[in-house]
C-alpha positions in Angstrom: -12.9 3.4 -52.1 -10.2 5.4 -53.8 -10.2 8.8 -55.6 -10.3 7.0 -58.9 -13.5 5.1 -57.8 -15.1 8.5 -57.1 -13.9 9.7 -60.4 -15.4 6.8 -62.3 -18.7 7.1 -60.5 -18.9 10.8 -61.4 -17.8 10.2 -64.9 -20.6 7.7 -65.7 -23.3 9.8 -64.1 -24.8 13.2 -64.4 -22.6 16.3 -64.1 -25.4 18.6 -63.2 -23.3 20.6 -60.8 -20.4 21.2 -63.2 -20.1 24.2 -65.5 -20.4 23.8 -69.2 -16.6 24.1 -69.9 -15.4 22.7 -66.6 -12.6 20.1 -66.4 -12.7 16.8 -64.4 -9.4 16.2 -62.7 -8.5 13.0 -60.8 -5.2 12.3 -59.1 -4.1 9.0 -57.7 -0.5 7.8 -57.1 0.9 10.6 -59.2 -1.7 10.1 -62.0 -3.2 13.3 -63.3 -6.0 13.2 -65.9 -7.9 16.2 -67.4 -10.9 16.0 -69.6 -12.4 19.2 -71.1 -15.7 19.2 -72.8 -15.9 21.5 -75.8 -18.7 24.0 -76.1 -20.1 22.0 -79.0 -20.9 19.2 -76.6 -23.7 21.2 -75.0 -27.2 20.5 -76.2 -28.7 23.1 -78.6 -31.8 23.3 -76.5 -32.8 22.7 -73.0 -31.5 24.0 -69.6 -27.9 25.3 -69.7 -26.9 23.3 -66.6 -27.6 19.8 -68.0 -24.7 18.1 -69.6 -24.4 14.8 -71.4 -22.7 11.8 -69.8 -18.9 11.6 -70.1 -17.5 8.7 -72.0 -15.3 6.7 -69.6 -13.6 5.1 -72.6 -11.4 8.2 -72.6 -9.7 6.9 -69.5 -6.1 5.8 -70.1 -5.0 2.3 -69.6 -3.0 3.3 -66.5 -6.2 4.7 -64.9 -8.1 1.5 -65.8 -5.4 -0.7 -64.3 -5.4 1.4 -61.1 -9.2 1.0 -60.8 -8.9 -2.8 -61.4 -6.3 -3.3 -58.7 -7.5 -1.0 -56.0 -8.4 -3.0 -52.9 -12.1 -3.1 -52.0 -12.7 -2.8 -48.2 -16.1 -3.5 -46.9 -17.3 -3.5 -43.2 -20.7 -5.0 -42.1 -23.0 -2.4 -40.6 -23.3 -4.5 -37.5 -19.6 -5.1 -37.1 -18.2 -5.2 -33.5 -14.7 -5.3 -32.1 -13.4 -6.7 -28.9 -10.2 -7.7 -27.2 -9.1 -10.2 -24.6 -8.4 -8.6 -21.2 -5.9 -10.6 -19.0 -7.0 -11.5 -15.5 -5.3 -9.3 -12.9 -5.0 -10.3 -9.3 -4.1 -7.6 -6.8 -2.2 -8.7 -3.7 -1.6 -6.4 -0.8 1.9 -5.9 0.5 2.5 -8.1 3.6 2.7 -6.4 6.9 6.3 -5.9 8.2 7.4 -8.5 10.7 7.4 -7.0 14.3 10.6 -6.9 16.3 10.3 -9.5 19.0 12.0 -10.3 22.3 12.1 -14.0 23.2 12.1 -14.7 26.9 12.8 -18.0 28.6 12.1 -19.4 32.0 12.4 -22.6 33.9 8.6 -22.5 33.9 6.9 -23.5 30.6 4.1 -21.1 31.2 6.6 -18.2 31.4 8.0 -19.0 27.9 6.5 -16.5 25.6 7.1 -14.1 22.7 6.2 -10.4 23.1 6.4 -7.4 20.8 9.0 -5.1 22.2 7.7 -1.6 22.6 10.9 -0.6 24.5 14.4 -2.3 24.3 15.8 -4.1 27.3 18.4 -1.8 28.9 22.0 -2.9 29.3 21.7 -2.6 33.1 19.9 -6.0 33.1 23.1 -7.9 32.4 24.8 -9.0 35.6 22.0 -7.6 37.8 20.2 -10.5 39.5 16.9 -8.7 40.2 16.6 -7.4 36.6 17.7 -10.6 35.0 14.8 -12.4 36.7 12.4 -9.6 36.0 13.3 -9.5 32.3 12.1 -13.1 31.9 8.5 -12.0 32.2 8.4 -9.2 29.6 5.1 -9.6 27.8 3.3 -11.2 30.8 -0.2 -9.7 31.0 -1.5 -7.6 33.8 -3.9 -9.6 36.0 -5.6 -8.0 39.0 -4.4 -9.9 42.1 -2.0 -12.0 39.9 1.1 -13.5 41.5 2.3 -16.0 38.9 3.8 -16.0 35.5 0.3 -16.5 34.1 -0.4 -12.9 35.0 0.8 -10.3 37.6 -0.5 -7.2 39.2 2.2 -4.6 40.1 3.0 -5.8 43.6 2.5 -9.4 42.6 5.2 -9.0 40.0 7.7 -7.4 42.4 7.1 -9.9 45.2 7.5 -12.8 42.7 10.8 -11.5 41.3 12.3 -10.9 44.7 10.9 -14.3 45.8 13.0 -16.0 43.1 16.1 -14.6 44.9 15.0 -15.8 48.3 13.6 -12.4 49.5 10.0 -12.4 50.8 7.9 -9.4 50.1 4.2 -8.7 51.0 1.8 -8.8 48.1 0.4 -5.4 49.2 2.1 -2.5 47.5 1.5 -0.4 50.6 3.5 -2.8 52.7 6.4 -2.9 50.1 6.8 0.8 50.8 8.4 -0.2 54.0 10.3 -3.3 52.8 13.7 -1.7 52.8 15.6 1.6 53.1 14.6 4.7 51.2 17.3 6.1 49.0 17.5 9.2 46.9 17.0 9.1 43.2 20.6 10.0 42.7 21.7 7.0 44.9 19.2 4.6 43.5 20.6 1.4 41.9 19.1 -0.9 39.2 17.0 -3.5 41.0 15.7 -1.2 43.8 12.0 -0.9 44.2 10.3 2.3 42.7 7.2 3.1 44.6 4.4 5.6 44.4 0.9 5.6 46.0 -1.0 2.6 44.6 1.8 1.3 42.4 5.2 -0.4 42.6 7.8 -1.5 40.1 11.5 -2.2 39.8 14.1 0.5 39.0 16.1 -0.3 35.8 18.6 2.6 35.8 18.5 6.0 34.2 14.9 7.0 33.7 13.6 3.5 33.2 11.7 0.9 35.2 10.1 -2.5 34.6 6.6 -3.1 36.0 3.2 -4.6 35.4 1.3 -1.4 34.5 -2.5 -1.9 34.5 -5.3 -4.0 32.9 -4.9 -4.5 29.2 -1.1 -3.9 29.4 1.9 -6.2 29.8 5.1 -6.2 31.7 7.6 -3.9 29.9 10.7 -1.8 30.4 9.5 1.8 30.1 10.3 5.3 31.2 9.5 6.4 34.7 6.2 8.2 34.6 5.8 9.0 38.3 6.4 12.6 39.2 8.0 12.0 42.6 8.6 8.3 43.2 10.3 6.8 46.2 13.2 4.5 45.7 13.6 1.6 48.2 16.7 -0.6 48.7 15.6 -4.1 49.7 18.2 -6.2 51.5 17.9 -9.9 52.1 
């Protein structure tokens, strides 16, 4: 519908709401039309608010052409709209790859990959005891274990020293007396580090390597004992 359509409809109908001498004005695309009804057009009798129909023949040719060419747009009452939504697949970001330490051994069962919670200290290189011990990083703690399939604390230390031809008792209490006690200041990487109920191997600085407890694996870690005893084992 255009303003001209509204005008034509009004012009051919009743102008009950328009005053006697009112003008009808329509504007469309710059077209301005004015029609004034003279007072003589009013009926001699009857209600003063009833006017006769307007003759649409008074429309100009330009107005008629505009009415004829105006597009007619119609929409069904039950019209509906829709759109195609693309399929979206959400993929989670992959977990970051863990830093791993690969350890090798002459034994196939000791060849494993373990997530490194602590780096291997530089003191390992050139130290016979620590080089053997580092092969078993990641080996699980097994109560009573004495093989690369699983170690307890004293089983680990006795196995490492055994690879170097030094025999140690499997009992941690006996390993307390397996060598000469030295001060912490004089301790060297490769010495035993002992506390009641536990034994490991000193790795220099404030670190050691040991088989901690059930559910854990052999790792290089900080010394946690409050007053450990350092023991120098000689062959």
